[in-house]
C-alpha positions as CSV (number, residue, x, y, z in Angstrom):
1,X,0.0,0.0,0.0
2,X,2.9,2.4,0.8
3,X,4.9,1.3,-2.3
4,X,2.1,2.0,-4.8
5,X,2.0,5.8,-4.6
6,X,5.8,5.9,-4.0
7,X,6.7,4.0,-7.2
8,X,4.0,6.0,-9.1
9,X,5.5,9.4,-8.2
10,X,9.2,8.6,-7.7
11,X,10.7,7.3,-11.0
12,X,14.1,6.8,-9.3
13,X,12.8,3.9,-7.3
14,X,14.1,0.6,-8.7
15,X,12.6,-2.5,-7.0
16,X,13.2,-6.2,-6.9
17,X,13.1,-9.4,-4.8
18,X,15.3,-12.4,-4.4
19,X,12.7,-14.9,-5.8
20,X,10.0,-13.8,-3.2
21,X,8.1,-11.2,-5.1
22,X,4.7,-12.7,-4.3
23,X,5.5,-12.9,-0.7
24,X,7.4,-9.6,-0.2
25,X,4.9,-7.6,-2.2
26,X,7.7,-5.4,-3.5
27,X,6.3,-5.2,-7.0
28,X,3.6,-2.6,-7.8
29,X,1.5,-1.9,-10.9
30,X,3.9,1.0,-11.7
31,X,7.0,-1.2,-11.8
32,X,7.2,-3.4,-14.9
33,X,10.1,-5.9,-15.1
34,X,13.6,-4.9,-16.2
35,X,14.6,-7.6,-18.7
36,X,17.3,-8.1,-21.4
37,X,14.8,-7.0,-24.0
38,X,13.4,-4.1,-22.1
39,X,15.7,-1.8,-20.1
40,X,12.9,0.6,-19.3
41,X,11.5,-1.6,-16.5
42,X,12.0,-0.7,-12.8
43,X,11.7,-4.2,-11.2
44,X,14.3,-6.9,-11.2
45,X,13.7,-10.6,-10.6
46,X,17.0,-11.4,-8.9
47,X,16.5,-15.1,-8.3
48,X,17.6,-16.9,-5.2
49,X,20.7,-14.8,-4.7
50,X,20.2,-12.5,-1.7
51,X,23.9,-11.5,-1.5
52,X,24.0,-10.8,-5.3
53,X,20.9,-8.7,-5.0
54,X,22.2,-6.6,-2.1
55,X,25.6,-6.2,-3.8
56,X,23.9,-5.1,-7.1
57,X,21.8,-2.6,-5.2
58,X,25.0,-1.1,-3.6
59,X,26.5,-0.7,-7.1
60,X,23.3,1.0,-8.4
61,X,23.2,3.4,-5.4
62,X,26.9,4.2,-5.8
63,X,26.3,4.9,-9.5
64,X,23.8,7.5,-8.4
65,X,20.5,8.8,-9.8
66,X,18.3,5.9,-8.5
67,X,17.2,4.5,-5.2
68,X,17.2,0.7,-5.2
69,X,15.1,-1.4,-2.8
70,X,15.0,-5.2,-2.7
71,X,13.0,-7.7,-0.8
72,X,13.6,-11.1,0.9
73,X,12.6,-12.8,4.2
74,X,14.2,-11.3,7.3
75,X,15.7,-14.7,8.1
76,X,17.6,-14.5,4.8
77,X,19.3,-11.2,5.7
78,X,22.0,-13.5,7.1
79,X,22.8,-14.4,3.5
80,X,23.4,-10.8,2.5
81,X,24.7,-9.4,5.7
82,X,28.1,-8.6,4.3
83,X,26.5,-6.5,1.6
84,X,24.1,-4.8,4.1
85,X,27.2,-3.9,6.1
86,X,28.8,-2.5,3.0
87,X,25.7,-0.4,2.3
88,X,26.3,1.2,5.7
89,X,30.0,1.5,5.3
90,X,29.8,3.1,1.8
91,X,27.0,5.4,3.0
92,X,24.4,4.5,0.3
93,X,20.6,4.8,0.8
94,X,19.7,1.3,-0.2
95,X,16.4,0.1,1.2
96,X,16.0,-3.5,2.4
97,X,12.5,-4.8,2.6
98,X,12.7,-7.8,4.9
99,X,9.4,-9.4,5.4
100,X,8.1,-12.3,7.5
101,X,9.8,-10.8,10.5
102,X,9.0,-13.0,13.4
103,X,7.4,-16.3,14.6
104,X,4.2,-14.7,13.1
105,X,5.1,-16.3,9.8
106,X,3.7,-19.5,11.2
107,X,4.1,-23.1,9.9
108,X,7.4,-22.7,8.1
109,X,8.9,-23.2,11.6
110,X,12.1,-22.3,13.3
111,X,14.3,-22.5,10.2
112,X,12.4,-19.5,8.7
113,X,11.4,-17.7,11.9
114,X,13.9,-14.9,12.7
115,X,14.7,-14.6,16.4
116,X,18.1,-12.8,16.6
117,X,18.1,-11.0,13.2
118,X,16.4,-7.7,14.1
119,X,18.7,-7.1,17.1
120,X,21.7,-8.3,15.1
121,X,21.0,-5.8,12.3
122,X,20.7,-3.0,14.9
123,X,24.4,-3.6,15.8
124,X,25.5,-2.4,12.3
125,X,26.6,1.3,12.5
126,X,24.9,3.7,10.1
127,X,21.9,1.4,9.5
128,X,18.4,2.4,10.4
129,X,16.3,-0.6,11.3
130,X,12.6,0.1,11.1
131,X,9.9,-2.3,12.5
132,X,6.5,-0.6,12.0
133,X,3.4,-1.7,13.8
134,X,0.7,-1.0,11.1
135,X,0.1,0.6,7.7
136,X,0.5,4.2,8.9
137,X,3.8,3.5,10.6
138,X,5.0,1.6,7.5
139,X,4.3,4.6,5.3
140,X,6.1,6.8,7.8
141,X,9.1,4.5,7.8
142,X,9.2,4.4,4.0
143,X,9.2,8.2,4.0
144,X,12.1,8.3,6.5
145,X,14.1,5.7,4.6
146,X,13.9,7.8,1.5
147,X,15.2,10.9,3.3
148,X,18.5,9.4,4.3
149,X,20.6,9.1,1.1
150,X,23.8,8.3,3.1
151,X,22.2,5.8,5.5
152,X,20.7,2.5,4.3
153,X,17.5,1.2,5.8
154,X,15.9,-2.1,6.8
155,X,12.1,-2.3,6.8
156,X,11.2,-5.4,8.9
157,X,7.6,-6.1,8.0
158,X,5.2,-8.7,9.4
159,X,3.5,-11.4,7.4
160,X,0.4,-11.8,9.5
161,X,-2.5,-9.4,9.5
162,X,-2.2,-6.7,12.1
163,X,-4.9,-4.4,13.6
164,X,-4.3,-0.6,13.0
165,X,-2.8,1.1,16.1
166,X,-3.1,4.6,14.7
167,X,-5.6,6.8,12.8
168,X,-3.7,10.1,12.9
169,X,-1.6,11.0,9.9
170,X,-0.8,14.7,10.4
171,X,2.7,14.2,11.7
172,X,5.3,11.5,11.1
173,X,5.5,10.3,14.7
174,X,7.9,7.5,13.7
175,X,10.5,10.2,12.9
176,X,11.6,10.3,16.6
177,X,12.2,6.6,16.7
178,X,9.9,6.0,19.6
179,X,6.8,7.8,20.8
180,X,4.0,7.6,23.4
181,X,1.2,5.9,21.5
182,X,-1.2,5.7,24.4
183,X,-0.9,7.5,27.7
184,X,-1.9,6.0,31.0
185,X,-5.3,6.9,32.4
186,X,-4.7,5.7,36.0
187,X,-1.6,6.7,37.9
188,X,1.3,5.6,35.7
189,X,3.2,2.7,37.1
190,X,4.2,0.8,33.9
191,X,5.6,1.8,30.4
192,X,5.2,-0.9,27.7
193,X,7.6,-0.3,24.8
194,X,7.1,-2.5,21.8
195,X,7.8,-2.8,18.1
196,X,6.0,-4.2,15.0
197,X,3.3,-6.8,15.6
198,X,3.9,-6.7,19.3
199,X,2.6,-3.1,19.7
200,X,-1.0,-4.4,19.5
201,X,-0.1,-6.9,22.2
202,X,1.2,-4.1,24.3
203,X,-2.0,-2.2,23.8
204,X,-4.0,-5.2,25.0
205,X,-1.8,-5.6,28.0
206,X,-2.2,-1.9,28.9
207,X,-5.9,-2.2,28.7
208,X,-5.9,-5.2,31.1
209,X,-3.6,-3.4,33.5
210,X,-5.8,-0.3,33.5
211,X,-8.7,-2.5,34.4
212,X,-6.8,-3.4,37.5
213,X,-6.1,0.3,38.3
214,X,-2.5,0.1,37.1
215,X,-1.7,3.0,34.9
216,X,0.3,2.0,31.7
217,X,1.8,4.0,28.9
218,X,2.3,2.3,25.6
219,X,5.3,3.3,23.5
220,X,5.8,2.3,19.9
221,X,9.4,2.2,19.0
222,X,9.7,1.6,15.2
223,X,13.4,2.7,15.0
224,X,15.7,2.6,18.0
225,X,18.5,4.3,16.0
226,X,16.4,7.4,15.5
227,X,15.3,7.3,19.2
228,X,19.0,7.3,20.2
229,X,19.4,10.6,18.3
230,X,16.7,12.4,20.3
231,X,17.7,14.7,23.2
232,X,17.9,13.3,26.8
233,X,14.8,15.2,27.8
234,X,12.7,13.5,25.2
235,X,14.1,10.1,25.9
236,X,13.4,10.5,29.6
237,X,9.8,11.7,28.9
238,X,9.1,8.6,26.8
239,X,10.9,6.1,29.1
240,X,10.7,7.6,32.6
241,X,12.7,6.0,35.3
242,X,9.9,6.3,37.9
243,X,7.9,3.5,36.2
244,X,8.5,-0.2,35.4
245,X,9.6,-0.3,31.8
246,X,8.7,-3.5,29.9
247,X,9.9,-4.3,26.5
248,X,7.8,-6.5,24.2
249,X,9.4,-7.8,21.0
250,X,9.2,-11.3,19.5
251,X,12.9,-11.8,19.3
252,X,16.0,-12.0,21.6
253,X,15.8,-9.8,24.7
254,X,19.6,-9.0,24.6
255,X,20.0,-5.3,24.0
256,X,16.6,-4.2,25.5
257,X,18.1,-3.9,28.9
258,X,19.6,-0.6,27.8
259,X,16.1,0.8,27.6
260,X,14.3,-1.0,30.4
261,X,17.1,-0.8,32.9
262,X,18.3,-3.6,35.2
263,X,15.0,-3.5,37.1
264,X,12.9,-3.6,34.0
265,X,11.1,-6.6,32.4
266,X,12.0,-8.0,29.0
267,X,9.3,-10.0,27.2
268,X,11.0,-11.8,24.2
269,X,12.1,-15.0,22.7
270,X,15.6,-16.2,23.8
271,X,15.2,-19.5,21.9
272,X,14.2,-20.7,18.5
273,X,10.6,-20.7,17.4
274,X,8.3,-23.6,16.4
275,X,5.9,-24.7,13.7
276,X,2.3,-23.7,14.3
277,X,-0.2,-21.0,13.2
278,X,0.9,-17.5,14.2
279,X,-1.8,-17.0,16.8
280,X,-1.0,-20.3,18.5
281,X,2.7,-19.4,18.6
282,X,2.1,-16.0,20.1
283,X,0.1,-17.4,22.9
284,X,2.5,-20.3,23.4
285,X,5.5,-18.1,23.7
286,X,3.8,-15.6,26.0
287,X,3.0,-12.7,23.7
288,X,-0.5,-12.1,25.0
289,X,-2.0,-9.9,27.6
290,X,-3.0,-12.8,29.8
291,X,0.6,-14.1,29.9
292,X,2.3,-10.7,30.3
293,X,0.1,-9.1,32.9
294,X,0.9,-11.6,35.7
295,X,4.6,-11.0,35.1
296,X,4.1,-7.3,35.5
297,X,2.0,-7.5,38.6
298,X,4.5,-9.8,40.2
299,X,7.3,-7.4,39.4
300,X,5.4,-4.5,40.8
301,X,4.7,-6.5,44.0
302,X,8.4,-7.0,44.5
């Protein structure tokens, strides 16, 4: 939905996918194939060669005049990690569309379910890793990715259907990396900070906590790199130290301690996934309000 109007109005966008076009949804009606018989196309079918795709996109970006983007599953970012690192090192604005970003992809199982990939990509200097929660945040993250010609971007996108968490579009709220999506109504005792598909889980958790009289903010954090660039006052306002800070992300918890503190709570997945429908997996691995609320209330009691 975001790519349609972008590829319609920005002729410099050159798309593609590593043999996963139908799954990545990186092709639009405005990008016909680039072939040996037709060089006017703006979409490349790279085949099953993630590293080759990423390296080619680096070359196109270094040539200048175009903005290449390419898709594959997030788990396959490991195959092109060296080229992603070179995108950052060479300061080129390549956009990586990495879909199927969690256990939410379902029955393909742990071989295809990324667990450590998002946090691992966040370790690469000069790389913005975006994990939007819904269509509005996705559009905002696309806009931000196209505004950093010297910094490559990763768009980690979910496979499963997600409920909208926003209906306001007047301001690009993702631009600050993390923002208060919902403020507590009762006296604030908890701040839930989440990314991607887990933002809706955090909202459900906050609702359940408020029903018990426990005030809970919900913070959506689509890009931790951009949040790190905000001033200390903004960071302290979003993640105040007078509340229990709880991170919720369907991946490894390593790294979240920098935001939640040593006394915080990190809800994540420090193991491999499993093969089952997405909704079954989320419940099984504890990504639901009924599994998270008891952990928070126990932490508050201590």
